[in-house]
C-alpha positions in Angstrom: 9.4 19.7 13.3 7.7 17.4 15.8 4.0 16.6 15.3 2.1 15.5 18.4 -0.6 13.0 17.1 -3.9 13.5 18.9 -6.6 10.9 19.2 -8.5 10.3 16.0 -11.0 13.1 15.1 -13.6 12.5 12.5 -12.5 13.4 8.9 -14.4 14.7 6.1 -16.0 12.2 3.7 -14.5 11.9 0.3 -17.6 13.4 -1.2 -17.2 16.6 0.5 -15.3 19.5 -1.2 -11.6 20.1 -1.0 -12.1 23.8 -0.4 -10.9 23.8 3.2 -7.9 21.8 2.1 -7.0 24.2 -0.7 -7.3 27.1 1.5 -5.2 25.5 4.3 -2.5 24.6 1.8 -2.5 28.3 0.6 -2.1 29.4 4.2 0.5 26.8 4.9 2.5 28.0 1.9 2.7 31.3 3.8 3.9 29.4 7.0 0.6 29.3 8.9 1.0 26.6 11.6 -2.6 26.9 12.5 -3.8 25.9 9.1 -1.2 23.0 9.3 -2.6 21.8 12.5 -6.2 21.8 11.1 -5.1 19.9 8.1 -3.3 17.2 10.2 -6.1 17.0 12.7 -8.6 16.4 9.8 -6.6 13.7 7.9 -4.2 12.1 10.4 -6.5 9.3 11.5 -7.0 8.2 7.9 -3.3 8.3 7.3 -2.2 6.5 10.3 -4.8 3.8 9.8 -3.9 3.3 6.2 -0.1 3.1 7.1 -0.8 0.8 10.1 -2.7 -1.8 8.0 0.2 -1.5 5.4 2.8 -2.0 7.7 1.4 -3.9 10.6 2.7 -1.6 13.2 0.9 1.3 15.1 4.1 2.9 16.3 5.6 2.8 12.9 2.5 4.1 11.4 2.6 7.1 13.6 6.2 7.7 12.7 5.7 7.4 9.0 2.5 9.6 9.3 4.7 12.3 10.8 6.9 12.0 7.6 3.8 12.2 5.2 2.7 15.5 7.1 6.3 17.0 7.0 6.2 16.3 3.2 2.9 18.0 2.9 4.5 21.0 4.6 7.7 21.1 2.6 5.5 20.6 -0.6 3.1 23.3 0.0 4.8 25.9 -2.0 4.6 23.6 -5.1 1.2 22.3 -4.3 -1.6 22.8 -7.1 -5.1 21.6 -6.6 -5.2 19.7 -9.9 -6.5 16.6 -8.2 -8.6 15.8 -5.2 -6.6 16.7 -2.1 -6.9 13.2 -0.5 -5.7 11.6 -3.7 -2.5 13.8 -3.6 -2.3 13.1 0.3 -2.6 9.1 -0.4 0.0 9.3 -3.1 2.5 10.8 -0.7 1.4 8.1 1.8 1.8 5.4 -0.9 5.3 6.6 -1.9 6.6 6.7 1.8 5.0 3.3 2.7 6.5 1.5 -0.4 9.9 3.1 0.3 9.6 2.0 3.9 8.7 -1.6 2.8 11.4 -1.8 0.2 14.0 -0.6 2.9 13.0 -3.3 5.4 12.0 -6.0 3.0 10.3 -7.8 5.9 6.9 -7.2 7.6 6.0 -6.9 11.2 3.6 -9.6 12.5 0.1 -8.3 13.0 -1.0 -7.9 16.5 -4.4 -7.8 18.4 -4.3 -4.1 18.2 -4.8 -4.2 14.4 -7.9 -6.3 14.6 -11.1 -4.5 14.0 -13.1 -4.3 17.3 -15.5 -7.1 17.6 -19.0 -6.5 19.0 -19.4 -8.7 22.1 -23.2 -8.4 22.6 -25.3 -11.5 22.7 -22.5 -13.9 21.6 -20.9 -16.6 23.5 -17.1 -16.6 24.3 -16.5 -19.3 21.5 -18.1 -17.1 18.8 -16.2 -13.9 20.1 -12.9 -15.7 20.0 -13.6 -17.1 16.6 -14.3 -13.8 15.3 -11.3 -12.2 16.8 -9.2 -15.0 15.4 -10.8 -14.4 12.0 -9.8 -10.6 12.1 -6.3 -11.3 13.0 -6.1 -13.9 10.2 -7.4 -11.3 7.7 -4.9 -8.8 8.8 -2.0 -11.3 8.5 -3.4 -12.3 5.2 -3.4 -8.7 4.0 0.2 -8.2 5.3 1.4 -11.1 3.0 -0.1 -9.7 -0.2 2.3 -8.0 -2.7 2.6 -4.1 -2.2 0.2 -2.9 -4.9 -2.5 -5.6 -3.8 -2.2 -4.6 -0.2 -2.5 -0.9 -0.9 -5.5 -1.5 -3.2 -7.2 -3.7 -0.6 -6.5 -1.4 2.3 -7.9 1.8 0.3 -10.9 -0.1 -1.0 -11.9 -2.1 2.1 -10.9 0.3 5.0 -10.9 3.8 3.2 -13.7 2.8 1.1 -12.4 4.7 -1.8 -14.1 4.4 -5.3 -12.0 2.6 -8.0 -11.4 5.9 -9.8 -9.6 7.5 -6.8 -7.6 4.2 -6.1 -6.4 4.3 -9.6 -5.3 7.9 -9.2 -3.5 7.1 -6.0 -1.7 4.1 -7.5 -0.9 5.9 -10.8 -2.6 3.3 -12.9 -6.1 2.8 -14.6 -9.6 1.7 -13.3 -9.3 -1.6 -15.1 -5.9 -2.2 -13.7 -7.2 -1.6 -10.1 -10.1 -3.9 -10.6 -7.5 -6.6 -11.9 -5.3 -5.9 -8.9 -8.2 -6.2 -6.5 -9.4 -9.4 -8.2 -6.0 -11.1 -7.7 -5.8 -9.8 -4.1 -9.2 -11.1 -3.2 -8.4 -14.6 -4.9 -5.3 -14.6 -2.8 -7.1 -13.8 0.5 -9.8 -16.3 -0.2 -7.1 -18.9 -0.7 -5.3 -18.0 2.6 -8.5 -17.7 4.5 -10.1 -20.9 3.1 -10.6 -22.6 6.5 -12.6 -19.7 7.8 -14.8 -19.6 4.8 -16.0 -23.1 4.8 
């Protein structure tokens, strides 16, 4: 099955109900490709973005995101809405990303494409260059964190998930997530010290 990824579409906020996803998963279980297409279009930008920040490669992120959604398709007959849909989806993503990272055991260098866009209004070239350099440095520092710390930072900083949902995705407790994030932030502060002075 080949999935064609389209430009990012806006996805539902985590506070909205999972009712559309539950209905889509019911229809997907029956082989409904239209429901699958709706589910992919709704969540692909978050999944691709999360994987990209974890692996440091947009191309690899799209390939792995396809695997995530193929796994969703294959898991539809066994899917039970016992947890929030996005939690279940991020757990699939986490497992595939960790498997890929373990398989490769090396990380691809971060590129300018991964840096968050920098607003260029009313700033001199030196300021813009410094901010772009900082964004690249942040991505490189995140890429060097241990797997669990990296996932926690990506889910908290970029996906803005609450501690409770991160704990469910990671299969741990809220205090453990806070501890992981504390260590990750300490490591990032150390790596980015020259920018924070």
